[in-house]
C-alpha positions in Angstrom: 0.0 0.0 0.0 1.4 3.4 -1.0 1.7 6.3 1.5 -0.9 8.2 -0.6 -3.5 5.5 -0.5 -6.4 5.7 2.0 -5.8 3.4 5.0 -8.6 1.4 6.5 -8.8 2.4 10.2 -11.4 2.9 12.9 -12.7 6.1 11.4 -14.1 4.1 8.5 -16.1 1.6 10.7 -19.8 2.3 10.7 -21.6 1.2 13.9 -25.3 0.3 13.2 -27.6 0.0 16.2 -31.1 -1.1 16.8 -33.6 -1.2 14.0 -31.4 1.0 11.8 -29.1 -2.1 11.4 -32.1 -4.1 10.1 -33.0 -1.5 7.5 -29.4 -1.0 6.4 -28.7 -4.8 6.1 -32.1 -6.5 5.8 -30.6 -9.6 4.1 -28.8 -10.4 7.4 -32.1 -10.8 9.1 -34.6 -12.2 6.5 -32.3 -13.7 3.9 -33.0 -11.4 1.0 -35.1 -8.4 -0.2 -36.8 -10.4 -2.9 -39.7 -12.8 -2.7 -38.0 -15.1 -0.3 -37.4 -12.3 2.2 -40.9 -10.9 1.7 -42.4 -14.3 2.7 -40.0 -14.6 5.6 -41.5 -11.4 7.0 -44.8 -13.2 7.3 -43.2 -16.2 8.9 -41.4 -14.1 11.4 -44.6 -12.1 12.3 -46.7 -15.2 12.8 -44.1 -17.1 14.8 -44.9 -15.3 18.1 -48.6 -16.0 17.8 -47.9 -19.7 16.9 -45.7 -20.0 19.9 -48.5 -18.9 22.1 -50.5 -21.9 20.9 -47.6 -24.2 21.7 -47.3 -22.5 25.1 -51.0 -23.1 25.8 -51.9 -19.5 26.0 -53.8 -19.3 22.7 -55.8 -21.7 20.5 -56.0 -20.2 17.0 -54.0 -18.0 14.7 -55.2 -16.3 11.5 -53.1 -14.9 8.7 -54.8 -12.6 6.2 -53.5 -11.0 3.0 -55.4 -7.8 2.9 -56.7 -6.0 -0.1 -54.4 -3.0 0.4 -51.2 -5.1 0.4 -50.8 -5.7 4.1 -50.7 -8.8 6.2 -52.9 -9.2 9.3 -51.9 -11.7 12.0 -54.5 -12.5 14.7 -54.5 -14.7 17.7 -56.7 -15.3 20.7 -53.9 -15.1 23.3 -53.2 -11.5 24.3 -50.7 -12.6 26.9 -48.5 -9.6 26.5 -49.5 -6.0 27.5 -49.2 -3.5 24.7 -47.4 -0.8 26.7 -44.6 -0.8 29.3 -45.5 -3.5 31.9 -44.5 -4.2 35.4 -41.5 -6.4 36.0 -43.6 -9.5 36.6 -45.6 -9.1 33.4 -42.8 -9.9 30.9 -41.8 -7.8 27.8 -44.6 -5.7 26.4 -45.7 -5.9 22.7 -44.1 -2.4 22.2 -40.8 -3.8 23.5 -41.0 -6.8 21.2 -41.7 -4.7 18.2 -39.1 -2.0 18.8 -36.2 -3.7 20.5 -34.1 -6.4 18.7 -33.8 -9.8 20.5 -36.5 -8.7 23.0 -39.1 -11.4 23.6 -37.4 -14.0 21.4 -38.9 -17.4 22.4 -36.7 -19.9 24.2 -35.2 -22.5 21.8 -36.7 -25.6 23.4 -39.0 -28.4 22.3 -42.1 -26.3 23.0 -41.4 -23.5 20.6 -40.6 -23.0 16.9 -36.9 -22.9 16.1 -36.8 -19.2 15.3 -36.5 -17.1 12.2 -33.6 -16.6 9.8 -31.6 -14.7 12.4 -33.8 -15.3 15.5 -34.0 -11.5 16.2 -37.7 -11.5 16.9 -40.7 -9.5 15.7 -38.9 -6.2 15.8 -37.5 -7.2 12.3 -41.0 -7.1 10.9 -41.6 -3.6 12.3 -38.3 -2.3 11.0 -38.9 -3.5 7.4 -42.6 -2.3 7.3 -43.6 1.1 6.1 -46.4 0.9 8.6 -47.4 -1.4 11.4 -50.3 -1.4 13.8 -50.7 -3.6 16.8 -53.9 -4.0 18.9 -54.2 -5.9 22.1 -57.5 -6.8 23.7 -56.8 -7.6 27.4 -58.3 -6.9 30.8 -61.5 -5.5 29.4 -59.9 -2.8 27.2 -58.5 -2.4 23.7 -55.2 -0.7 23.2 -53.4 0.1 20.0 -49.8 1.0 18.9 -48.8 2.5 15.6 -45.3 2.5 14.1 -43.7 3.7 10.8 -40.5 2.1 9.6 -39.8 0.7 13.0 -40.4 4.0 14.9 -43.3 4.4 17.3 -45.6 7.2 16.1 -47.3 7.7 19.4 -47.6 6.1 22.8 -50.0 3.2 23.0 -53.6 4.5 23.3 -56.8 3.0 24.7 -59.2 2.8 21.8 -62.2 1.2 23.5 -63.6 -1.7 25.6 -63.1 -5.4 24.8 -65.1 -8.4 25.9 -62.5 -10.9 24.7 -58.7 -11.2 24.5 -56.2 -11.5 21.7 -53.7 -9.7 19.6 -53.8 -8.3 16.0 -50.7 -7.2 14.2 -51.1 -5.7 10.7 -48.1 -4.6 8.7 -47.3 -3.3 5.2 -43.9 -4.3 3.8 -41.8 -1.2 2.9 -41.4 -0.6 -0.9 -38.1 1.1 -0.1 -36.7 -2.2 1.1 -38.3 -5.0 -1.0 -38.0 -5.7 -4.7 -41.5 -7.0 -4.8 -44.6 -6.6 -2.6 -46.6 -9.5 -4.1 -47.1 -12.4 -1.8 -47.6 -16.0 -3.1 -50.6 -17.6 -1.4 -49.3 -21.0 -2.3 -45.8 -20.4 -0.8 -47.3 -19.2 2.5 -49.8 -22.1 2.5 -47.0 -24.6 2.0 -45.1 -23.2 5.0 -48.0 -23.1 7.4 -49.3 -26.5 6.3 -45.9 -27.9 7.1 -45.8 -26.3 10.6 -49.3 -27.7 11.3 -48.3 -31.2 10.4 -45.2 -31.0 12.6 -47.1 -29.4 15.5 -50.5 -31.1 16.0 -51.7 -28.4 18.5 -51.5 -25.7 15.8 -54.7 -24.4 14.3 -53.9 -21.9 11.5 -56.2 -20.2 9.0 -54.7 -18.5 5.9 -57.0 -16.1 4.1 -56.5 -14.1 0.9 -58.7 -11.0 0.5 -56.7 -9.3 -2.2 -59.2 -10.2 -4.9 -62.7 -9.2 -3.7 -64.3 -11.3 -6.4 -62.5 -14.5 -5.4 -61.5 -14.6 -1.8 -60.1 -17.8 -0.5 -59.2 -19.4 2.8 -57.7 -22.6 4.0 -57.4 -24.1 7.5 -54.4 -26.1 8.7 -55.0 -28.5 11.6 -53.7 -32.0 11.7 -54.3 -33.9 14.9 -52.6 -37.0 13.4 -49.3 -35.1 13.0 -46.7 -36.7 10.8 -48.9 -39.7 10.1 -51.4 -37.4 8.4 -48.6 -35.8 6.4 -47.3 -39.2 5.1 -50.9 -40.2 4.3 -51.3 -37.1 2.1 -47.9 -37.5 0.5 -48.1 -41.1 -0.4 -48.8 -42.2 -4.0 -50.8 -45.2 -2.7 -54.6 -44.7 -2.3 -54.6 -46.5 1.1 -51.0 -46.3 2.5 -49.9 -48.5 5.3 -48.3 -45.8 7.5 -46.0 -46.6 10.4 -46.0 -43.8 12.9 -44.9 -43.2 16.4 -43.7 -40.5 18.9 -41.3 -41.2 21.7 -39.5 -39.2 24.4 -35.9 -39.7 25.4 -34.2 -38.1 28.4 -30.8 -38.9 26.9 -31.4 -36.5 24.0 -33.6 -34.1 26.0 -36.5 -34.2 23.6 -38.9 -36.2 21.6 -38.8 -38.0 18.2 -41.7 -38.4 15.9 -41.4 -40.6 12.8 -43.9 -41.5 10.1 -43.1 -43.6 7.0 -44.5 -45.9 4.4 -43.6 -47.7 1.2 -45.5 -47.1 -2.0 -45.5 -49.4 -5.1 -43.5 -46.9 -7.0 -41.6 -43.6 -6.7 -38.2 -42.5 -5.5 -37.1 -42.7 -1.9 -37.9 -39.4 0.0 -36.8 -38.7 3.6 -37.5 -35.3 5.0 -36.1 -34.3 8.4 -36.8 -31.5 10.9 -35.5 -30.2 14.2 -37.7 -28.0 16.3 -39.9 -27.5 13.2 -37.0 -26.3 11.1 -36.3 -28.2 7.9 -32.8 -29.7 8.1 -32.0 -30.1 4.4 -28.4 -30.8 5.4 -29.5 -33.8 7.4 -27.8 -34.5 10.7 -27.9 -36.9 13.6 -31.6 -37.5 13.6 -31.6 -38.5 9.9 -28.6 -40.7 10.4 -30.3 -42.3 13.3 -33.4 -42.9 11.3 -31.4 -44.7 8.6 -29.4 -46.7 11.1 -32.6 -47.9 12.8 -34.3 -48.7 9.5 -31.3 -50.7 8.2 -30.9 -52.6 11.6 -34.6 -53.6 11.6 -34.7 -54.7 8.0 -31.4 -56.6 8.3 -32.5 -58.4 11.4 -35.9 -59.4 10.0 -34.3 -60.5 6.7 -32.0 -62.8 8.6 -34.9 -64.2 10.7 -36.8 -65.0 7.5 -33.6 -66.5 5.9 -33.8 -63.9 3.1 -30.1 -63.1 3.9 -27.6 -65.9 4.4 -25.1 -65.7 7.3 -22.4 -64.7 4.8 -24.5 -61.9 3.3 -23.5 -58.4 4.6 -26.0 -56.2 6.5 -28.1 -53.8 4.5 -26.6 -50.4 4.3 -28.5 -47.3 5.6 -28.1 -45.2 2.5 -30.6 -46.8 0.1 -33.5 -48.8 1.6 -36.0 -49.2 -1.2 -37.8 -47.3 -3.9 -41.1 -45.8 -2.8 -40.0 -45.1 0.8 -41.5 -41.8 2.1 -40.7 -40.7 5.6 -40.7 -37.7 7.9 -38.3 -37.5 10.9 -39.0 -34.8 13.4 -37.2 -34.2 16.6 -38.1 -31.6 19.3 -35.1 -30.8 21.5 -34.6 -28.5 24.5 -31.1 -27.7 23.3 -30.9 -28.1 19.5 -27.4 -27.7 18.0 -27.6 -26.5 14.4 -24.5 -26.7 12.2 -23.4 -25.5 8.8 -23.4 -22.1 7.1 -27.2 -22.3 6.7 -27.8 -23.9 10.1 -29.6 -26.7 8.3 -27.9 -29.7 9.9 -28.5 -31.1 13.4 -25.4 -31.9 15.4 -26.6 -33.3 18.8 -24.8 -36.7 19.1 -27.2 -38.5 21.5 -30.0 -38.0 19.0 -28.6 -40.5 16.6 -28.6 -43.3 19.1 -32.1 -42.5 20.4 -33.7 -42.2 17.0 -32.1 -45.4 15.8 -33.4 -47.3 18.8 -36.9 -46.0 18.4 -37.1 -46.8 14.7 -35.6 -50.2 15.1 -38.0 -51.2 17.8 -41.2 -49.9 16.1 -40.3 -51.1 12.6 -39.4 -54.6 13.9 -42.8 -55.0 15.4 -44.5 -53.8 12.2 -42.4 -56.2 10.1 -43.3 -59.2 12.2 -47.0 -58.5 12.1 -47.4 -59.4 8.3 -44.8 -61.5 6.6 -46.3 -61.0 3.1 -46.2 -57.2 3.5 -42.7 -57.3 4.9 -41.4 -59.5 2.1 -42.7 -56.9 -0.4 -40.8 -54.2 1.4 -37.6 -56.2 1.4 -38.0 -57.0 -2.3 -37.8 -53.2 -3.1 -34.3 -52.9 -1.6 -31.8 -52.7 -4.5 -28.9 -55.1 -4.6 -26.5 -52.2 -4.2 -27.9 -51.7 -0.7 -26.8 -55.2 0.2 -23.2 -54.8 -0.8 
């Protein structure tokens, strides 16, 4: 570097604080300013309400795409006060909307895993041109209004209320986003997935943007992952294996559902605390370990493998296999640049044990059905 060049020193460092940091670098908090980030804004806004259901303080959540380009999130919880609370009342809705990391849910088995950066609902406020929040609680209705993350006025009482709940409506900022058009199908896929993975959730997604053709769909699946596999299977009446089990050793629960169809590629999808783990991890490895162990042991019992034949390998276990592996952990350890791989070592052993035990029971119940499953396993899986 020559003496005349401009050196990089402390004077060139820009310190961004609070919601200004979100507006300056939105991609760090929602992934992008394109369609992906726009939809993530809805996911982030809805997460607090959905966690209230998982906490047992609410029963239903509604997400509505409004005719004026906004998004309205409603719940029947209303646990948080809108203004500054006492110390024993927890963070207020105003705090949660104006202070980063305030009110971020605990990362345990009873909550969703968190957004792209886990910064909380203040990100939604920061990236909206306007946001209004209404809380019905203790017999009164109070509202808060913000513009681009800044409170316009102190929370005001706007009337009485004979019920309880929270309504947050926001309009994404055209100065931030490349598009302001939401995809109903993309949002539906996400909330449907969450409802399958969390059987307590009751979510309604409504589209009011076209007055001539409004539409709404409700997501509630008491059967959990079993319901999901039933819908995904290509067979008209799939024989679904499903179970849920808790393990103290991994500080959490595992839920697995799977079936084999007559045709189709193998498809295994895994989740940790409702987050899709496209990179796999210890839960997916444990699933394959348990599957291979059960199929190998049964094949040897039925003399379909000779004593000299090697065990079946976990990587390819038959065309037509469809499975969902979901773990809920008190202390999830996500790895990788995208945090899409689960790293908790005890999970592999626990999931493998659960899958091996349940699948072994299923295989022994019907030899004809079990022989058909084993026949689908390619020779390469036996090498």
